[in-house]
N, C-alpha and C positions, 0 to 999 in steps of 0.2 A: 417360579415361572418366568420364561425367557420373554424379553421385550418384543412386542409386536413390531413387525416390519412388513411393508408391502412386498408381494412376490413379484418377480419379473413376469410380465403379462405380454410382452411384445416379442417378435421374432427379429425385425429389421430396424436399424437405426440409420437415419439418413439426414443430411443437411440440405435445406432447399432455400433458394433465394425467394423472399416474400417482400410485400410492401413494408418498407422501413428497415430492411436489413436481412438477416438470415435466421431461420428457425430449424430447431432440431425436431425431426418427426419420428415418432415410434409407431411403426406400422401405418404410416401416413397421417398420423395425428399429431398435431403440434403439442409440445410440452408446455405447461402452464406453471406459473409461479404459485407459491402457497396462497397468494391473494387472487388467484385465478386470472392473472394477467398473462397474455400470450408471451412466451419466453422468445422474444425476438431481439437479437443482438446485432450490433453495428458492423461486425467484421466477419469474414469467413473464417479466419484463423481462430477467433474466439468460439465461434459456432463448432468448429471441428474439435476444439478442446472439450467443450461440453458434450458433444456427441460421443467422444471417446470414453468419457465417464460413464454415460449411460450404457454403452455397449459392454463395458468392463463388469457391469452388474451381473451376478449370476442368479442364484435362486431367490435371494432376497435383495431388496434395494437398500443400500446402506449410505445415508446421506453424508456420513463422515468421510467417505471416500471420494466425495464430489464437490471439491472446492470451488471449480469454475462455475458450476451450477449455483452453488450457494452465493457466491459474490454477484453473479448475474441477477439472481432473485433479489438481493439486497439493493442492486442499482435500480431495479424497476419498481419494487414494492415500497422502498424507503427513500433513497436518495433523489429519485425523480420528483417525489412529492414534497420534498424539503430541501431542494438543491441549494438555495440561498443560505439557509440556516447552516447546513453541513459545511459549506464553503467558508462561512464567517468563522465557524468554530476552528476549522483547520488553519485559516489564515492567521488567527490570534496566536499560534505558535510562534509566528515571526518575531513577536515582541519579547519572547522569552526563549528563544532558540538555544538548544543544548549547546551549540558550537560557540556561543558568546560568553559562557560562564566557565571561567578557568581557575585552576588551582594556583595557589601562590607558593606551594612546596609539595613534595620535594622536587628538586630541579629536574630530575629524570621525567617525572610526570608532566611537569610544565613544558618541557621540550617536546614530549610525545604528543601533547594536546596541540601545541603550535605546529608541529610538522604535519599532523594530520588534518587539523582544522583550518588553519590559516589559508591554505590554497583554496579551500571551499568557500570561504568568505570572500576571497578575491574573485572567484568565479561568480559568485552571487551579486557582487557589486557590478560586474561587467555584463554578464549574460542575463541576469534577472533585473538589472537596474535597481538593485536593492542593497546598498551598502550597509552593513550591520556592524556595530562596534563591539568588540570583545572587551570584557571587563573581568576583574579578579573577584572571586567570591561568588556567593549564591544570591545576594540581595538584588532584587529586581531594580533595573534602570531602564527606563523607556528608550526605545530605538527611535530613529528619525521617522516622523509621520509619513513623509513622502515615500521613503523606502518601504514602509508597512503598506501603503496604499497600492504601490506597485506589485507588491507580493500578492495582496488580496485580490487585485484585478486578474492576476494569472491563475490564481486558485479558482476563481469564479468562472473562468474561460473554459474549464474542463467540462467535458461531457458527463452525464450521470454515471456512466460506466467507468470512465477514467476516475472520477471522484471517488467512486466506491472503493476502488484499489488504492487510491492516493490516500485515503483516510488511514489505511493500515500502514502505509509507508511512513506517514507522520507519526501515527500513535505508537507504533512499535519502536521507532528510533528516537522520538522526542525531538525531532529536528525538521523544520519545514525546509531548510536548505539541503539536508541530505536527501529528503524525499524528492525535491525538485531535481537534484543531481542524478539520482537514479532513474527517475521518470524521463529526464531529457538525454540520458545516455552518457552523462558526464562520468558517472561512476557505474562500475559493475555492481549487481545487487549485493553479492557477498562482500565486496569491499565496503560498500555503504554501511552494511550491517556492522561490520567490524569497526569501522570508524565511529560508529555511534556508541560503541561499547568500550572506548578507550579507558574510561574510569573503572568500569567493572573488571575488565581484564587486568588492570593494574592491581586492583585489590585482591584478585585471585592469585596473582604472582606473589603478593606479600603474605597473604593469610591463608591461601588454599581455597579451593572451590567448595561451596555449600551445595549439598546434593539437591535441596529444594530450589534454590536459586538457579542452579544448572538446568534443572527440569523446566523452570519457567523461561529461562533464556532460550532454551531449545525450541519450545513451543513458539515464542515470539519470533525467532529466526524463521521457522517454517512459514509463518504467516507473512512475514516481510518478504521472503523470497517468493511466495505465491503471489503476493500483491504486485511485485515488480513484473512478473510474467504476465499476469492479467493486464496490468496497465499497458504493457508493450502490445499485447494482442488487441486490446481495445483502441489503440491509437494507430493502428495500420491505416495509413491514408487519411488520418484525422489530425488536424492541427489542434494542439492544446497541451 
C-alpha cells in the first residue's frame, strides 16, 4: 500500500503582506503550520521561497520537497516557544568548538587545520568579541567566560526564524564560529562546510571513503547549505 499524502487542492499560490510579515495564500487562504499556527514569515524573500515550494507540488503534496516550509514550521511551532532554551543549547558549542581542538600529528594535518581554522578564530576574536583558545587533543578545556558570554548574547539576539536555521548551521558543522561566519557572510556556505570537515576529508584521503559515511555527510551538507540560505532570507533587513 502506498503512503498516503494530501492531494493538491488549490489552483493559485500567492504571497501577501499581512500583520507581522508575509503569508503564503492558497486560493486566498493562508497556510498554517502542523500546530495550526498561521504561517507568517518575517521577509518577502522567505515567503517567496515557501510559495515556490507549494506551487511546485503537483498531484500530491510531498513535504520532503519543501525545506523552507519545514524550517518555518519549526521556527513557529518549536523555536518561538522555547527560544531561550534553544539559544542556550547552541551557545554551549562555544566552549567546545570544533575549531579549537587540534591534531598533534601528522604535520600535514596540523598545518591544514591551522591554515583553515586560525583565520576564523582571529575573526571571532575581532568581530564577535570572542577570543577562543586552540589546544592540542580532544580533552575539554574551558574557554574564557567573557568570550562565551559574548557569544551567548549574540546567539540569543537572533530571531526565531534565524535561530531555527542557525541550529542546523551549528549542529551540522560542530562549530559555533563556523555557523556565525556563514550567517554573517564571512564565509560562503560551501566553504564553511568544507572547513568543518577538514578532519574527515583528511581521513578519506588516507583510507578511502566509506559509503555510509559519505551518504551521511551528503545529507548533512544539504541541510547545512539549506540552513545558510534560510538564514540569509530570514535576515533580510533584520539585525542579528
